[in-house]
C-alpha positions in Angstrom: -4.3 -31.6 3.3 -2.3 -30.3 0.3 0.9 -28.5 1.0 -0.3 -25.3 -0.7 -3.4 -25.2 1.6 -1.0 -25.6 4.6 1.1 -22.7 3.3 -2.1 -20.6 2.9 -2.9 -21.2 6.6 0.7 -20.5 7.6 0.5 -17.1 5.9 -2.5 -16.1 7.9 -1.1 -17.4 11.1 2.2 -15.5 10.5 0.3 -12.3 10.3 -1.9 -13.1 13.3 1.0 -14.2 15.6 3.7 -11.8 14.6 1.7 -8.6 14.3 1.9 -7.8 18.0 5.6 -8.5 18.0 6.2 -5.9 15.3 4.2 -3.4 17.3 6.2 -4.1 20.4 9.5 -3.7 18.6 8.5 -0.3 17.1 7.2 1.0 20.5 10.4 -0.1 22.3 12.6 1.5 19.6 10.7 4.8 19.9 11.3 4.9 23.6 15.0 4.0 23.2 15.5 6.8 20.6 14.0 9.2 23.2 16.4 7.8 25.9 13.6 6.1 27.8 13.3 2.5 29.1 10.2 1.6 27.2 8.1 -1.6 27.4 9.4 -5.0 26.4 8.8 -6.1 22.8 6.3 -8.7 24.1 4.2 -6.1 25.9 1.4 -6.1 23.2 0.9 -9.8 23.8 0.5 -9.2 27.5 -1.9 -6.3 26.9 -4.1 -8.5 24.6 -4.1 -11.3 27.2 -5.3 -8.8 29.9 -8.0 -7.3 27.7 -9.4 -10.7 26.7 -9.9 -11.4 30.4 -11.5 -8.1 31.3 -15.2 -7.3 31.6 -17.1 -5.5 28.8 -18.5 -2.1 29.5 -21.0 -1.1 26.8 -22.3 2.5 26.2 -26.1 2.8 26.5 -26.4 4.3 23.0 -24.5 1.4 21.4 -26.2 -0.5 18.6 -25.3 -3.6 16.6 -22.6 -1.6 14.8 -20.7 -1.2 18.0 -20.7 -5.0 18.4 -19.9 -6.0 14.9 -17.2 -3.4 14.0 -14.4 -5.2 15.9 -15.3 -8.6 14.4 -15.5 -7.2 10.9 -12.2 -5.3 11.3 -10.5 -8.4 12.6 -12.0 -10.6 9.8 -10.8 -8.2 7.1 -7.2 -8.4 8.4 -7.5 -12.2 8.3 -8.6 -12.1 4.6 -5.9 -9.8 3.1 -2.9 -12.2 3.9 -4.6 -14.8 1.6 -4.2 -12.4 -1.4 -0.6 -11.2 -0.9 2.9 -12.8 -0.9 3.6 -13.3 2.8 5.8 -16.4 2.7 5.9 -17.6 -0.9 6.5 -15.9 -4.2 3.9 -17.9 -6.0 0.1 -17.8 -5.7 -1.6 -20.2 -3.3 -5.1 -21.8 -3.8 -7.2 -18.8 -2.7 -4.8 -16.0 -3.8 -6.9 -15.4 -7.0 -9.9 -14.3 -5.0 -8.8 -10.7 -5.5 -6.2 -8.5 -6.9 -4.2 -5.7 -5.3 -7.1 -3.3 -5.5 -9.3 -5.8 -3.8 -6.8 -6.1 -1.0 -6.8 -2.3 -0.6 -10.6 -2.3 -0.5 -10.7 -4.9 2.3 -8.1 -2.9 4.3 -10.2 0.3 4.1 -13.4 -1.6 4.9 -12.3 -2.4 8.4 -11.4 1.2 9.0 -14.8 2.3 7.7 -16.6 0.2 10.2 -14.4 1.4 13.1 -15.3 5.0 12.1 -19.0 4.0 12.2 -18.5 2.5 15.6 -16.8 5.7 16.9 -19.9 7.6 15.8 -22.3 4.9 17.1 -20.9 5.1 20.6 -22.3 8.6 21.1 -19.0 9.8 22.6 -17.7 13.2 21.7 -14.2 11.8 21.4 -15.4 9.0 19.1 -17.1 11.5 16.8 -13.9 13.7 16.7 -11.7 10.7 16.0 -14.0 9.4 13.3 -14.3 12.7 11.5 -10.5 13.2 11.6 -10.0 9.7 10.2 -12.4 10.5 7.4 -10.5 13.7 6.6 -7.3 11.8 6.4 -8.9 9.2 4.2 -10.0 11.9 1.7 -6.4 12.2 0.6 -5.0 8.9 1.7 -7.3 6.5 -0.1 -7.2 8.2 -3.5 -3.4 8.2 -3.2 -3.4 4.5 -2.3 -5.5 3.8 -5.4 -3.0 5.8 -7.5 -0.1 3.9 -6.0 -1.9 0.6 -6.9 -2.6 1.9 -10.4 1.1 2.8 -10.8 2.1 -0.7 -9.6 -0.3 -2.2 -12.1 1.1 -0.2 -15.0 4.7 -1.0 -13.9 4.1 -4.8 -13.9 1.3 -4.9 -16.5 -0.7 -6.9 -13.9 -2.9 -6.3 -10.8 -1.6 -9.4 -9.0 1.0 -8.7 -6.3 2.9 -11.9 -7.1 3.5 -10.8 -10.6 4.8 -7.4 -9.4 7.2 -9.3 -7.1 8.5 -11.4 -10.0 8.9 -8.3 -12.3 10.9 -6.4 -9.7 13.1 -9.4 -8.9 13.7 -10.4 -12.5 14.2 -6.9 -14.1 16.7 -4.7 -12.3 16.1 -1.9 -14.8 12.5 -1.7 -13.7 13.4 -1.9 -10.0 15.8 1.0 -10.2 13.7 3.0 -12.6 12.2 6.3 -11.6 8.6 5.0 -11.7 9.3 2.3 -9.1 11.3 4.7 -6.9 8.5 7.2 -6.9 6.0 4.5 -5.9 8.2 3.4 -3.0 8.4 7.0 -1.7 4.7 7.5 -2.1 3.8 4.3 -0.4 6.2 5.0 2.5 4.4 8.2 3.3 1.1 6.3 3.2 2.7 3.8 5.5 3.4 6.5 8.0 -0.2 7.8 7.7 -2.0 4.5 8.0 0.1 3.3 11.0 -0.2 6.5 12.9 3.4 7.5 12.7 3.1 11.0 11.3 4.0 13.7 13.9 0.5 15.1 14.1 -1.0 11.8 15.3 -1.2 10.7 18.9 -1.4 7.2 20.3 -2.2 8.3 23.9 -5.4 9.2 25.7 -4.2 12.6 26.9 -3.9 14.7 23.8 -6.9 16.4 22.2 -5.8 15.7 18.7 -5.7 11.9 19.0 -7.3 10.0 16.1 -7.2 6.2 16.3 -7.4 6.1 20.1 -10.4 8.5 20.0 -12.4 6.2 17.7 -12.1 3.2 20.0 -12.1 5.1 23.3 -15.5 3.6 24.3 -14.4 0.0 23.8 -13.2 -2.3 26.6 -12.4 -5.9 27.3 -12.4 -8.5 24.5 -13.8 -6.1 21.9 -11.0 -3.6 22.5 -8.5 -6.5 22.3 -9.9 -7.4 18.8 -9.6 -3.8 17.7 -6.0 -3.5 18.9 -5.1 -6.8 17.4 -6.7 -5.8 14.1 -4.7 -2.5 14.2 -1.4 -4.4 14.7 -2.3 -6.8 11.9 -3.1 -3.9 9.5 0.3 -2.4 10.3 1.9 -5.8 9.6 0.1 -6.2 6.3 1.1 -2.8 5.1 4.7 -3.6 5.9 4.3 -6.9 4.0 3.0 -5.0 0.9 5.7 -2.4 1.2 8.6 -4.9 1.7 7.6 -8.0 -0.3 5.9 -6.3 -3.2 7.8 -3.0 -3.5 11.0 -2.4 -1.6 12.5 -5.7 -0.8 10.9 -8.4 -3.0 13.5 -11.0 -2.3 13.7 -13.7 0.4 10.4 -15.5 -0.2 10.0 -19.2 -0.5 10.3 -20.4 -4.1 9.6 -24.1 -3.6 7.1 -23.8 -0.8 8.9 -26.2 1.6 8.6 -26.0 5.4 12.2 -24.8 5.7 11.7 -22.2 3.1 8.5 -20.9 4.7 10.3 -20.6 8.1 13.2 -18.8 6.4 10.8 -16.4 4.7 9.1 -15.6 8.1 12.6 -14.9 9.6 13.4 -12.7 6.5 10.2 -10.8 7.2 11.3 -9.8 10.6 14.7 -8.6 9.2 13.0 -6.5 6.5 10.5 -5.1 9.0 13.3 -4.3 11.5 15.1 -2.2 8.8 12.0 -0.4 7.7 10.8 0.0 11.3 14.1 1.7 12.2 13.6 4.3 9.4 10.0 4.9 10.4 11.0 5.4 14.1 13.7 7.9 13.0 11.3 9.8 10.8 8.7 10.0 13.5 10.9 11.0 16.4 13.2 13.5 14.5 10.3 15.7 13.4 8.6 18.3 15.5 5.0 17.8 16.4 2.8 19.4 13.7 -0.6 21.0 14.0 -3.4 18.8 12.7 -4.5 21.1 9.9 -1.1 20.4 8.2 -2.1 16.8 7.6 -2.6 17.6 3.9 1.1 18.4 3.3 2.6 14.9 3.5 -0.4 13.3 1.8 -0.3 15.8 -1.0 3.3 15.0 -1.5 2.5 11.3 -1.6 -0.3 12.0 -4.2 2.2 14.0 -6.4 4.8 11.2 -6.2 2.2 8.6 -7.3 1.2 10.8 -10.3 4.9 11.2 -11.2 5.3 7.4 -11.0 2.4 7.0 -13.5 3.8 9.6 -15.8 7.4 8.2 -15.6 6.0 4.7 -16.3 4.2 6.0 -19.5 7.4 7.6 -20.7 9.6 4.6 -20.4 
């Protein structure tokens, strides 16, 4: 098997295997900031193991959507790492299947099917969670598209590998206002898409929960797939934010085994730095009412527009 094909597989496996670890680190840091003990960083792996060994409990009203949504969501998260720079700064054999907008479409496709499954279960909580997720998407997804358009105008290309090379090779572009606006806009989207804004809830006890409400009727292996897909989505968004926008250095140039291992270690270092900022932002803010969700998303939308305007003026 060619080395590039092995690197392609390694990129996908990196996301699959390390995504729960990132989730565990962030959860533990949140508890430590709040002066609590918190779970261990490997607790997500234990939770997945237990869920895969539990029995399925299926709602009477469930249709084929209920069964297929976890599989589709998980498959989408397996596809995106093929298109983005995870370990190498050069395209791999299947990286030309889609551009940065295609990757964004695949990310939102999984969320769309989870929302359908929340409605399909017939649960009141599932309906509430799905409707709230759609309301967030009304502002989040157009902003995400604007950010990707801004990135495209910045690098004159829609391929994330080209964006990485432009930012590494041209410090004037990296420190320019257009790029800085894009970083700020995407950081707000990162908080929204990973449930880190102070109006979200990741528990089962608060009436304004969003992501947990959509999957409340799931159990056993299907719930494990959904939780794993959610952790992988978070990991992928961190990859896009770090390897394409904020910290585009530290990727393997030659594609050697040692370089790929070093790039994987560098990912954890980058994610630790970004995760620490995310935890501080989340824990330092007071809990907001849900109807104020439009404020940070409108700010992100405005920053993306400013990035496009600044890019046209340079």
